[in-house]
C-alpha positions as CSV (number, residue, x, y, z in Angstrom):
1,M,7.0,14.0,54.1
2,K,5.6,10.5,52.6
3,L,4.1,12.3,49.8
4,R,7.2,14.0,48.4
5,A,8.5,10.8,46.7
6,P,5.2,9.7,44.7
7,L,4.8,13.8,43.6
8,T,8.6,13.8,42.6
9,A,8.1,10.3,40.7
10,L,4.8,11.7,38.8
11,A,6.6,14.8,37.9
12,M,9.5,12.7,36.4
13,I,7.0,10.7,34.4
14,G,5.1,13.6,33.1
15,L,8.4,15.5,32.0
16,I,9.3,12.2,30.1
17,V,6.1,12.1,28.4
18,A,6.2,15.5,27.4
19,V,9.4,15.3,26.1
20,D,8.7,12.2,24.3
21,T,5.6,13.5,22.5
22,A,7.0,17.1,21.5
23,P,6.1,17.7,17.8
24,V,8.9,17.1,15.1
25,V,10.0,20.2,13.6
26,A,10.9,20.4,9.9
27,K,14.6,20.7,9.4
28,E,14.0,22.9,6.2
29,A,12.1,26.0,6.5
30,T,8.9,26.3,4.5
31,K,9.2,28.0,1.1
32,T,6.4,30.3,0.1
33,V,5.9,30.3,-3.9
34,S,3.3,31.8,-6.3
35,V,1.7,29.7,-8.8
36,M,-1.2,30.9,-11.2
37,S,-2.0,33.9,-8.8
38,R,-2.2,31.7,-5.9
39,T,0.1,31.4,-2.7
40,W,1.3,28.0,-1.7
41,A,3.6,26.8,1.4
42,V,5.7,24.0,0.7
43,T,7.6,21.9,3.5
44,Q,9.8,18.8,3.6
45,V,7.9,16.5,6.1
46,A,10.1,13.3,5.7
47,D,13.6,12.6,4.7
48,A,13.9,9.2,3.5
49,P,12.1,8.7,0.7
50,V,11.9,12.8,0.4
51,V,8.3,14.0,0.8
52,Y,7.2,17.5,0.4
53,R,3.7,19.1,1.5
54,A,2.1,21.7,-0.4
55,T,-0.7,24.0,1.3
56,R,-2.3,26.7,-0.4
57,D,-3.2,29.7,1.0
58,N,-7.2,30.2,1.1
59,N,-7.0,34.1,0.7
60,N,-8.9,34.2,3.9
61,L,-12.0,32.9,1.8
62,N,-12.0,36.8,-0.1
63,P,-14.7,36.2,-2.6
64,F,-12.8,38.7,-4.8
65,G,-9.8,37.1,-5.0
66,P,-8.3,35.4,-8.3
67,P,-10.5,32.8,-10.1
68,P,-10.5,29.1,-8.8
69,R,-7.6,27.0,-10.5
70,L,-7.0,23.1,-10.7
71,R,-5.1,22.6,-7.3
72,T,-3.2,19.4,-8.3
73,V,-1.6,21.2,-11.2
74,Q,-0.9,24.1,-9.1
75,A,0.3,21.8,-6.2
76,I,2.6,20.2,-8.5
77,A,4.0,23.3,-10.0
78,A,4.6,24.5,-6.2
79,I,6.4,21.6,-5.3
80,Q,8.8,21.8,-8.2
81,Q,9.3,25.8,-7.9
82,A,10.3,25.2,-4.2
83,T,12.7,22.3,-4.3
84,G,13.7,22.6,-8.0
85,C,13.1,18.7,-8.1
86,K,10.7,16.6,-10.1
87,V,7.2,15.5,-8.4
88,I,6.9,11.9,-8.7
89,R,3.0,12.0,-9.8
90,S,2.1,8.2,-8.7
91,S,3.3,9.0,-5.1
92,M,1.1,12.0,-5.0
93,Y,-2.2,12.3,-2.7
94,Q,-4.2,14.7,-1.2
95,N,-5.7,14.6,2.5
96,I,-9.0,15.8,3.6
97,S,-7.9,19.1,4.6
98,G,-6.3,20.1,1.1
99,Q,-2.9,19.3,1.7
100,F,-0.9,17.8,-0.9
101,F,2.0,15.3,-0.2
102,S,4.6,14.0,-2.9
103,Q,7.8,12.4,-3.4
104,V,10.1,14.2,-5.4
105,S,13.0,13.0,-7.8
106,C,16.3,15.0,-7.7
107,G,18.6,14.0,-10.5
């Protein structure tokens, strides 16, 4: 009977930690666009400033897929197609996983 209170307290702490560390879900759905015969997934990752992430489908590493193209040019075109806004090139960067992040200017 004496262990019930500490176990309840631990359960509540675990619940609070689980709720606090829940992943943030994008407000907009991921949009899929095709650029130069490649498929890109574009998702908004931040509201202020408006930042989008572009991820290229690797075609399951198919050696018989379309020929390679410059990824930066494709990422710019993918974000512009998905958003209808212009990419701010000076804000664009790529992480080690090959995902491109960029702010956009709508207006």
